[in-house]
C-alpha positions as CSV (number, residue, x, y, z in Angstrom):
1,M,117.9,157.6,66.7
2,L,115.8,158.6,69.7
3,K,113.2,156.0,68.5
4,N,115.9,153.3,68.6
5,I,117.1,154.4,72.0
6,S,113.6,154.4,73.3
7,A,113.0,150.9,71.9
8,A,116.2,149.6,73.4
9,A,115.3,151.2,76.7
10,S,111.9,149.6,76.6
11,R,113.5,146.2,75.9
12,S,115.9,146.7,78.9
13,I,113.0,147.6,81.2
14,T,111.1,144.5,80.1
15,I,114.1,142.3,80.7
16,I,114.6,143.8,84.1
17,C,111.0,143.3,85.0
18,I,111.2,139.7,83.9
19,L,114.3,139.1,86.0
20,L,112.8,140.9,89.0
21,A,109.6,138.8,88.7
22,A,111.7,135.6,88.4
23,S,113.8,136.6,91.5
24,S,110.6,137.4,93.4
25,S,109.1,134.1,92.4
26,A,112.2,132.2,93.5
27,Q,112.0,133.8,96.9
28,A,108.3,133.3,97.4
29,Q,107.4,131.8,100.7
30,I,105.3,128.7,101.2
31,R,103.9,128.1,104.7
32,K,104.4,124.6,106.3
33,P,102.2,122.9,108.8
34,D,104.5,124.0,111.7
35,G,103.9,127.7,110.7
36,K,107.4,128.2,109.3
37,T,107.9,129.2,105.7
38,V,110.1,127.8,103.0
39,T,111.2,129.4,99.7
40,V,110.2,127.8,96.4
41,T,113.9,127.6,95.6
42,S,114.3,125.3,98.6
43,I,111.3,123.2,97.6
44,D,112.8,122.8,94.1
45,H,116.1,121.7,95.5
46,I,114.4,119.1,97.8
47,V,112.3,117.7,94.9
48,T,115.1,117.6,92.3
49,D,117.6,116.1,94.7
50,L,115.3,113.2,95.7
51,M,114.1,112.6,92.1
52,G,117.8,112.1,91.1
53,K,118.5,109.8,94.0
54,G,115.3,107.7,93.3
55,E,115.5,107.9,89.5
56,V,112.0,109.4,89.4
57,T,111.3,110.3,85.7
58,G,108.7,113.0,86.2
59,L,107.0,114.6,89.1
60,C,104.3,117.2,89.6
61,L,103.8,119.1,92.9
62,G,100.9,121.2,94.1
63,I,100.8,123.0,97.4
64,I,97.8,124.6,99.1
65,N,98.0,127.4,101.6
66,E,95.0,129.0,103.2
67,N,92.9,126.3,101.4
68,K,93.9,127.8,98.0
69,P,96.5,126.7,95.5
70,A,99.8,128.5,96.4
71,Y,102.4,126.6,94.4
72,I,102.2,124.3,91.3
73,K,105.3,123.1,89.6
74,T,106.4,120.3,87.4
75,Y,109.8,118.5,87.1
76,G,111.3,116.0,84.7
77,Y,109.9,114.3,81.6
78,K,106.5,113.2,80.3
79,N,108.4,111.1,77.8
80,K,112.1,110.6,78.7
81,Q,112.9,108.7,75.5
82,L,111.9,111.9,73.5
83,H,113.2,114.3,76.2
84,E,109.8,115.9,76.4
85,K,109.2,117.9,79.6
86,I,106.1,118.0,81.8
87,D,104.1,121.2,82.2
88,T,101.2,122.1,84.4
89,A,98.7,121.2,81.7
90,T,100.2,117.7,81.0
91,C,97.6,115.0,81.6
92,F,98.5,112.3,84.1
93,Y,96.8,109.0,84.7
94,A,95.3,109.6,88.2
95,A,95.1,105.9,89.2
96,S,93.3,105.7,92.6
97,L,93.3,109.4,93.1
98,A,90.0,109.0,91.3
99,K,88.5,107.3,94.3
100,P,88.2,110.2,96.7
101,L,87.0,112.4,93.9
102,F,84.2,109.9,93.2
103,G,83.6,109.8,96.9
104,Y,83.1,113.6,97.0
105,L,80.6,113.3,94.2
106,V,78.7,110.7,96.2
107,M,78.7,113.0,99.3
108,Q,77.3,115.8,97.2
109,L,74.4,113.4,96.3
110,A,74.0,112.5,99.9
111,D,73.8,116.2,100.8
112,R,70.9,116.5,98.4
113,K,69.2,113.4,99.8
114,I,69.6,111.5,96.5
115,I,71.3,108.6,98.3
116,D,71.4,107.6,102.0
117,L,74.8,106.4,103.0
118,D,73.4,103.8,105.4
119,K,70.6,102.4,103.2
120,P,71.5,98.9,101.8
121,L,72.5,99.5,98.2
122,Y,70.3,96.6,96.9
123,E,67.2,98.6,97.9
124,Y,68.0,101.1,95.2
125,L,68.2,98.3,92.5
126,P,65.3,97.0,90.4
127,K,66.5,93.4,90.9
128,P,68.6,91.4,93.4
129,L,72.4,92.2,93.2
130,P,73.3,88.6,92.1
131,D,71.0,88.9,89.2
132,Y,73.5,91.3,87.6
133,E,76.1,89.5,85.6
134,N,79.0,91.2,87.3
135,Y,77.7,90.1,90.8
136,K,76.4,86.6,90.1
137,D,79.2,85.1,92.2
138,L,77.5,86.5,95.3
139,A,74.5,84.2,95.0
140,G,74.3,82.1,98.1
141,D,75.9,84.7,100.4
142,D,73.2,87.0,101.6
143,R,75.7,89.4,103.2
144,W,75.5,91.5,100.0
145,K,72.2,92.8,101.4
146,L,74.2,94.5,104.2
147,I,76.5,96.6,101.9
148,T,75.9,100.3,102.0
149,A,77.5,103.4,100.3
150,R,79.3,104.1,103.6
151,H,80.9,100.6,103.4
152,C,82.1,101.3,99.9
153,L,83.6,104.6,100.6
154,S,85.3,103.4,103.8
155,H,86.6,100.2,102.2
156,T,84.7,97.9,104.6
157,T,82.5,95.9,102.1
158,G,84.5,92.7,102.6
159,F,85.2,92.5,98.8
160,P,88.8,91.9,97.6
161,N,90.6,94.8,95.9
162,W,90.0,93.1,92.6
163,R,88.6,89.6,92.0
164,A,91.0,89.1,89.1
165,F,93.9,89.0,91.6
166,T,92.4,86.3,93.8
167,E,93.0,82.6,93.5
168,S,89.4,81.9,92.5
169,K,88.9,84.9,90.2
170,K,85.5,85.2,91.7
171,L,83.9,88.1,93.7
172,T,83.5,87.0,97.3
173,I,82.8,88.6,100.7
174,A,85.6,87.9,103.2
175,F,83.9,89.3,106.3
176,T,80.6,90.9,107.5
177,P,80.5,94.3,105.8
178,G,81.5,97.0,108.2
179,K,83.7,94.8,110.5
180,F,87.1,95.4,109.0
181,Y,89.0,97.8,106.7
182,S,90.1,96.1,103.4
183,Y,90.9,98.3,100.4
184,S,88.6,97.5,97.5
185,G,88.2,98.8,94.0
186,E,85.4,96.4,93.6
187,G,83.4,98.2,96.3
188,I,83.9,101.5,94.5
189,E,82.7,100.0,91.2
190,L,79.6,98.6,92.9
191,L,78.7,102.1,94.2
192,Q,79.3,103.6,90.8
193,M,76.7,101.2,89.3
194,V,74.2,102.1,92.0
195,I,74.7,105.8,91.6
196,E,74.2,105.6,87.8
197,I,71.0,103.6,88.3
198,I,69.7,106.1,91.0
199,T,70.4,109.2,88.9
200,G,69.9,107.8,85.4
201,K,73.2,109.4,84.4
202,K,76.6,108.1,83.6
203,L,79.6,108.8,85.9
204,E,81.3,111.1,83.4
205,D,78.2,113.3,83.0
206,L,77.8,113.4,86.8
207,A,81.4,114.3,87.4
208,Q,81.4,117.0,84.7
209,G,78.3,118.6,86.0
210,N,79.1,118.4,89.7
211,I,82.9,118.6,90.0
212,F,85.0,119.1,86.8
213,K,83.2,122.1,85.4
214,P,82.3,123.9,88.7
215,F,85.8,123.5,90.0
216,G,87.5,124.6,86.7
217,M,89.0,121.2,86.0
218,R,89.1,121.6,82.2
219,R,91.6,118.8,81.5
220,T,90.1,116.1,83.7
221,S,87.9,113.3,82.7
222,F,87.0,109.6,83.5
223,I,87.2,109.0,79.7
224,W,90.1,109.7,77.4
225,Q,89.4,113.0,75.5
226,P,90.7,114.1,72.1
227,G,91.9,117.3,73.8
228,F,94.4,115.3,75.9
229,E,96.3,114.2,72.8
230,N,98.3,117.5,72.6
231,D,99.9,117.1,76.1
232,Y,99.9,113.9,78.0
233,A,102.5,111.9,80.0
234,L,103.6,108.3,79.5
235,G,104.4,106.1,82.5
236,H,107.9,104.9,83.1
237,D,109.1,101.7,84.7
238,M,111.9,101.2,87.3
239,N,114.4,101.3,84.5
240,E,112.8,104.6,83.2
241,D,111.7,102.9,80.0
242,T,108.3,104.1,78.7
243,I,105.1,102.1,79.3
244,T,102.4,101.9,76.7
245,K,99.7,104.4,77.3
246,S,96.2,103.2,78.1
247,K,93.5,105.6,76.8
248,R,90.4,104.5,78.6
249,K,87.1,104.6,76.8
250,E,84.9,103.6,79.7
251,A,84.5,105.5,82.9
252,H,85.5,103.7,86.1
253,A,85.2,105.4,89.4
254,A,88.0,103.3,90.9
255,G,90.6,104.5,88.4
256,S,90.1,105.5,84.8
257,M,90.6,109.3,85.4
258,E,93.0,111.5,83.6
259,T,93.9,114.9,85.3
260,T,96.6,117.5,85.6
261,I,98.4,118.7,88.7
262,A,96.7,122.1,88.3
263,D,93.3,120.5,88.1
264,Y,93.7,118.0,91.0
265,T,95.1,120.8,93.2
266,R,91.9,122.7,92.4
267,F,89.9,119.7,93.5
268,I,91.8,119.3,96.9
269,S,91.3,123.1,97.4
270,A,87.6,122.6,96.8
271,V,87.5,119.8,99.4
272,M,89.2,121.9,102.0
273,Q,86.8,124.8,101.4
274,A,83.8,122.4,101.4
275,E,82.7,123.7,98.0
276,R,79.3,122.4,96.9
277,I,78.8,120.4,100.1
278,T,77.9,121.4,103.7
279,Q,80.5,121.9,106.4
280,Q,78.7,119.0,108.2
281,T,79.3,116.7,105.2
282,K,83.0,117.8,105.0
283,Q,83.3,116.8,108.7
284,E,81.8,113.4,108.0
285,I,84.1,112.8,105.1
286,L,87.1,113.4,107.3
287,S,85.8,111.5,110.3
288,P,87.0,108.0,111.1
289,Q,84.6,105.3,110.0
290,I,86.9,102.3,110.8
291,K,90.1,101.9,112.7
292,I,92.9,100.3,110.8
293,K,94.6,97.5,112.9
294,Y,96.2,95.4,110.2
295,N,99.6,95.4,108.4
296,N,98.3,94.3,105.0
297,W,96.3,97.2,103.7
298,A,95.2,95.9,100.3
299,F,93.8,92.5,101.1
300,P,91.2,91.0,103.5
301,P,92.7,90.8,107.0
302,V,92.7,88.0,109.5
303,E,92.5,88.4,113.2
304,K,96.1,87.3,113.9
305,D,97.4,90.2,111.8
306,S,96.1,92.7,114.3
307,I,98.8,95.2,115.3
308,D,99.2,98.2,117.6
309,D,101.8,100.0,115.5
310,Y,99.4,102.7,114.5
311,N,97.5,103.3,117.7
312,A,99.7,106.3,118.4
313,I,98.6,108.1,115.2
314,Q,95.0,106.7,115.2
315,L,95.3,105.4,111.7
316,S,91.8,105.0,110.2
317,Y,89.7,105.5,107.2
318,G,87.1,108.1,106.5
319,L,84.8,108.4,103.5
320,G,87.2,108.2,100.5
321,W,90.3,109.2,102.5
322,G,92.8,107.7,104.9
323,L,93.2,109.5,108.2
324,F,95.8,109.8,110.9
325,N,96.8,112.2,113.7
326,T,99.9,114.4,113.5
327,N,101.5,117.2,115.6
328,Y,99.5,119.6,113.5
329,G,96.1,118.0,113.8
330,K,94.4,115.4,111.7
331,A,95.8,114.6,108.3
332,F,93.9,113.1,105.4
333,F,95.6,111.2,102.6
334,K,95.2,109.1,99.5
335,E,97.6,107.2,97.3
336,G,97.5,106.3,93.6
337,H,99.4,103.3,92.2
338,I,99.8,101.3,89.0
339,D,102.8,100.4,87.0
340,G,104.4,103.6,85.8
341,W,102.2,105.9,87.9
342,E,102.6,106.6,91.7
343,H,100.9,109.5,93.5
344,Y,100.4,110.8,97.0
345,S,98.2,113.5,98.5
346,I,98.0,114.7,102.0
347,G,96.1,117.5,103.7
348,F,96.1,119.2,107.1
349,P,92.6,120.8,107.4
350,E,93.3,122.5,110.6
351,K,96.3,124.3,109.1
352,K,94.5,124.9,105.7
353,I,97.5,123.2,104.0
354,A,97.8,120.3,101.6
355,Y,100.3,118.7,99.2
356,I,99.7,116.8,96.0
357,I,102.5,114.7,94.5
358,M,102.0,113.0,91.1
359,T,104.7,110.9,89.3
360,N,104.8,109.0,86.1
361,S,107.4,106.6,87.5
362,S,107.4,103.2,89.1
363,N,110.1,104.7,91.3
364,G,107.9,107.4,92.7
365,E,106.9,105.8,95.9
366,S,110.6,105.2,96.9
367,I,110.9,109.0,97.6
368,F,107.5,109.7,99.2
369,K,108.5,109.1,102.8
370,E,111.4,111.4,102.7
371,L,109.8,114.0,100.4
372,V,106.7,114.4,102.6
373,E,108.9,114.6,105.7
374,K,111.0,117.4,104.2
375,L,108.0,119.3,102.9
376,T,105.8,118.9,105.9
377,G,107.7,117.7,108.9
378,V,105.3,114.7,109.1
379,T,106.2,111.0,108.7
380,I,103.5,109.2,106.8
381,P,102.5,105.6,107.6
382,W,104.9,104.4,104.9
383,K,105.3,100.8,106.0
384,W,101.6,100.2,106.1
385,E,101.4,101.7,102.6
386,G,104.0,99.4,101.3
387,Y,106.5,102.1,100.4
388,F,110.2,101.0,100.3
389,P,112.6,104.0,100.3
390,Y,115.2,104.2,97.6
391,R,118.6,102.8,98.2
392,E,121.6,105.1,97.8
393,T,123.9,104.3,94.9
394,T,127.6,105.1,94.5
395,K,128.8,106.9,91.4
396,L,131.6,105.0,89.8
397,T,133.9,105.8,86.8
398,T,133.3,104.1,83.5
399,A,136.5,102.1,84.0
400,Q,135.2,100.8,87.4
401,L,131.8,99.9,85.9
402,Q,133.5,98.1,83.0
403,K,135.0,95.6,85.5
404,F,131.6,94.2,86.3
405,T,130.8,93.4,82.7
406,G,130.9,89.9,81.3
407,E,129.1,86.5,81.4
408,F,128.7,84.5,84.5
409,D,127.2,81.0,85.0
410,G,126.2,78.6,87.7
411,R,122.6,78.1,88.9
412,L,121.7,80.6,86.2
413,K,123.5,82.4,83.5
414,V,123.8,86.2,83.6
415,I,125.2,88.7,81.1
416,I,126.3,92.1,82.3
417,T,126.8,94.9,79.9
418,L,127.5,98.7,80.0
419,V,124.9,100.7,78.0
420,N,125.1,104.5,77.8
421,G,126.9,104.6,81.1
422,K,124.5,102.3,83.0
423,L,125.1,98.7,84.0
424,K,122.5,96.2,82.6
425,V,122.0,92.6,83.5
426,E,120.0,89.9,81.7
427,S,119.5,86.2,82.2
428,P,118.3,83.8,79.5
429,T,117.9,81.1,82.1
430,V,115.0,82.9,83.9
431,N,113.9,85.0,80.9
432,L,115.1,88.2,82.6
433,A,115.2,91.0,80.0
434,K,117.9,93.7,80.3
435,T,117.3,95.6,83.5
436,N,119.3,98.2,85.4
437,F,122.0,97.0,87.8
438,Y,122.8,99.5,90.6
439,T,126.1,100.1,92.5
440,A,125.9,100.1,96.3
441,N,129.7,100.4,96.3
442,D,132.7,99.4,94.1
443,H,132.0,95.6,94.6
444,H,128.3,95.3,95.5
445,L,125.4,95.6,93.0
446,F,121.7,95.3,93.6
447,L,118.4,95.1,91.7
448,K,115.3,97.3,92.2
449,I,112.8,94.9,90.5
450,M,113.4,92.3,93.2
451,D,115.2,91.9,96.6
452,A,118.4,90.7,95.1
453,N,122.0,91.6,96.1
454,F,125.3,90.6,94.5
455,D,128.8,90.7,95.8
456,F,131.6,90.6,93.2
457,V,134.8,88.8,94.3
458,K,138.1,89.4,92.6
459,G,140.3,86.6,91.5
460,P,144.2,86.4,91.4
461,D,144.4,88.6,88.3
462,G,142.4,91.4,90.1
463,R,139.3,91.2,88.0
464,F,135.9,90.1,89.3
465,D,135.6,86.4,88.6
466,T,132.9,85.3,91.1
467,I,129.5,86.6,92.0
468,V,128.0,85.7,95.5
469,A,124.3,86.2,95.1
470,D,121.6,86.8,97.8
471,D,118.6,86.4,95.5
472,E,115.4,86.9,97.6
473,G,116.9,84.9,100.4
474,E,118.5,82.2,98.2
475,H,122.3,82.1,98.2
476,Y,124.5,80.8,95.4
477,E,127.7,81.6,93.4
478,L,128.2,82.3,89.7
479,K,131.6,82.0,88.0
480,R,132.9,84.1,85.1
481,I,132.9,82.3,81.8
482,K,133.7,85.4,79.6
């Protein structure tokens, strides 16, 4: 009897301890750049509210205080179709968050005098750069002899982001290296090749030995690892449908890395503490290398695009990171973007605070402006980054939604259906597969996949019989046929 009472009491004490720990955790305080604190409960509310409004499938959040990880939390699904939730060990495709990590590796090598940031890269090579198959397009343009590691890390090589996205499909130099900022994955890939030649080691081995293992990043790699199979996320498109997972077998510094929110938060913490580099090198990483004066951040600029919008915040690029001034001192930042994966990281070195946001959703960027503002009190250069905030939707009853359904014809034919409580639209005329239709109000719908708005007009019988379309600036009407 006493034994049973003792066991019951022990269980009660354990439960009480768990509840007290949970309560304490919920009230834990996280310091913001303005010095004020916020509870993790408040943070959770901010995140989940915006995820719902923006239809962001999954999100991971890491927060650093005093240069150390202070809060790591995951929200939503790694696979919405299977209702599988994310955890802090779930592997995410890092996209371009890989670039500043590679940059940090290069700066470690610069610290050890293995590479000189200002020495032309071709001087490290056993043969002229155009003699390499991947760089044969540069023959006849000797400006390749000017390109340095500093140009690659500050995105001032003159290369396009990717040659595959240019009209010619060839690698060209748009301007004298060092003159302008123009984001370029090609520049990062060139520097990777040179680093591998200089060291005689592959990128993955260099990263494992200098960053991943020393910083405790056990679930991070530039190459897909068998150990990732037990817990990884899928990307999701704007309709929250899953996207086929790419499991990369070759290491690419510009974006083949898999990581977790816990691991990448450890990396940012290491950057802020200048681990395995000198303080002088950290200062150089976060010092402006080139002022950004152009609206279009991803492609070679032209003089007429020069703007003054960002003078007030001194928008610029350092070595691997974007930079701008805030009320709380300098901020460094880096984005990550590809279909199904959208990430953002921002740090305030003078305040010893940083935030890492990772999403497996093509809707992720739509909440970044508001999310960062609410977490930090700082407005990021969201227009320059090409972020378009989510549009508010109106919740309608099933009966109201049903009134939109049917077939309409005119310049094109559209079919509107109601599937699991969501409006879907498709068009055989333009090969538009079923995509989500969103309600701005009880008579106005819009699409996320393009800038298209549709007003529904009621006929004499009270049902919608005409659609007035504003389709990316083109206007036309569609009439109900069913």
